[in-house]
C-alpha positions in Angstrom: -0.2 7.2 -10.6 0.2 9.6 -7.7 2.6 13.1 -9.6 4.5 14.9 -6.7 1.7 17.6 -5.9 -0.4 14.4 -4.7 2.2 13.5 -2.2 2.1 14.9 1.6 4.5 16.9 2.9 5.8 14.6 6.1 6.0 15.5 9.8 8.6 13.2 12.3 5.1 12.0 13.3 4.2 11.2 9.7 6.4 7.6 9.4 5.4 5.9 6.0 6.6 3.1 4.0 6.9 2.0 0.3 5.8 -1.5 -1.0 5.7 -3.4 -4.4 2.9 -5.2 -5.3 4.2 -8.0 -7.8 1.9 -10.2 -9.9 1.5 -12.3 -12.6 -2.3 -12.4 -13.9 -3.8 -14.5 -15.6 -7.1 -13.5 -18.7 -9.5 -15.7 -17.5 -10.5 -19.1 -20.0 -13.6 -17.0 -20.9 -11.8 -14.5 -22.7 -9.5 -14.2 -26.0 -6.2 -14.2 -25.9 -4.4 -10.5 -25.7 -2.7 -8.9 -28.3 -2.0 -6.3 -26.5 -2.5 -3.8 -23.8 -4.1 -0.8 -24.2 -4.5 0.4 -20.6 -4.0 0.1 -16.7 -6.8 1.2 -14.1 -5.2 1.2 -10.5 -6.8 2.1 -8.0 -4.9 1.6 -4.2 -7.0 1.3 -1.0 -6.2 1.2 2.6 -8.9 -1.2 4.0 -7.6 -1.4 7.6 -4.1 -0.7 9.9 -3.9 -1.5 13.3 -1.0 -0.7 15.7 1.1 -3.6 17.5 3.4 -3.2 20.2 7.6 -4.2 19.6 10.5 -4.4 21.9 12.3 -1.5 19.9 8.5 0.6 19.2 5.3 0.4 17.2 4.3 -0.9 13.9 1.7 0.1 12.3 -0.4 -2.9 10.4 -1.5 -1.8 6.9 -4.2 -4.5 4.9 -5.5 -2.5 1.3 -6.2 -3.9 -1.8 -5.6 -3.0 -5.7 -8.7 -2.8 -7.7 -6.9 -2.5 -11.8 -8.5 -3.0 -14.6 -6.8 -4.1 -17.5 -8.4 -2.9 -21.1 -6.6 -4.5 -24.2 -6.9 -5.4 -27.6 -8.5 -9.1 -28.5 -5.3 -11.1 -30.4 -8.4 -11.9 -33.0 -9.4 -11.1 -36.6 -11.7 -8.0 -35.4 -9.1 -7.1 -33.0 -12.3 -6.6 -30.2 -11.1 -4.3 -26.5 -12.0 -6.7 -23.7 -11.5 -5.6 -20.0 -10.2 -7.3 -17.4 -10.9 -6.7 -13.6 -8.3 -7.9 -10.4 -8.3 -7.3 -7.0 -5.6 -8.0 -5.4 -4.7 -7.6 -1.7 -1.8 -6.1 0.1 -0.8 -6.5 3.6 3.1 -4.5 5.1 3.4 -2.6 8.0 5.3 1.1 8.5 8.3 0.7 11.2 8.4 2.9 14.2 11.0 3.1 16.2 10.8 4.6 19.6 13.5 6.3 22.2 12.7 3.9 25.3 14.1 4.5 28.7 16.3 1.8 29.8 13.6 -0.2 31.5 11.0 0.6 30.4 8.6 -1.5 27.3 7.3 -0.3 24.5 3.2 -0.5 26.6 4.9 1.2 29.5 6.1 4.2 27.7 2.7 4.7 26.0 0.9 5.0 29.7 3.5 7.5 30.5 2.3 9.6 27.6 -1.0 9.1 28.5 -1.9 7.1 25.0 -3.3 3.6 24.4 -2.4 1.8 21.2 -5.7 2.8 19.8 -4.5 6.4 20.6 -1.2 6.6 18.1 -2.9 7.2 14.9 -4.7 10.4 14.3 -7.2 9.8 11.4 -6.8 6.9 8.8 -3.2 5.5 7.3 -3.3 7.3 3.2 -1.7 5.6 0.4 -1.0 6.6 -3.1 0.5 4.9 -5.9 4.1 6.2 -7.2 4.6 3.3 -10.4 3.0 0.8 -12.2 5.0 -1.0 -14.6 2.8 -3.6 -17.0 4.3 -6.0 -19.6 2.9 -8.3 -21.8 4.9 -11.9 -21.0 2.5 -14.4 -23.4 -1.7 -14.1 -24.6 -2.6 -15.0 -21.5 -0.2 -13.8 -19.1 0.2 -10.4 -17.9 3.4 -9.5 -15.2 2.9 -6.2 -12.9 4.7 -4.5 -10.7 2.7 -1.5 -8.9 5.1 0.7 -6.1 3.0 2.1 -3.6 3.6 4.9 -0.5 1.9 4.0 3.3 1.9 6.9 5.4 -0.1 7.5 8.6 -0.5 10.2 11.2 0.7 10.1 14.8 -0.5 11.5 17.8 1.9 14.7 18.5 2.1 13.4 21.7 5.1 10.7 20.6 6.7 13.6 19.1 9.4 13.9 22.1 9.9 9.8 21.8 10.3 8.9 18.0 13.4 7.7 17.0 
């Protein structure tokens, strides 16, 4: 999980969102039952982002994945330690409202600024893990909730038209 110093200093050109990934993870049949969860290791990664026009501005569609390793003590006499790897995709979006002049649509506004949809984002879209809660529902089912903070950086030419 990210600590406060890891978070970026956001400017008006850094639209952002928070997204929750809720999961029920099932221990694979070949693994023993869980007595207790020892450690949860999670990495969040943005795999793709793209900008789409809307009637009120732009949306940044963000695809990503959570790679997570659950390390647990088995509910067996020798209490051996096991791990299970899960990869969970996620998809969300960041709204970017724009001040559209009357009679103008989003693409026309971008054109007047000399920007194409491909030129809206500067650099990559980023993600941090804000929080994770994990609980054992039964010996084979883990409930997990991960809170993500996702942000992007916009072309500075948009700063005058951000809503």
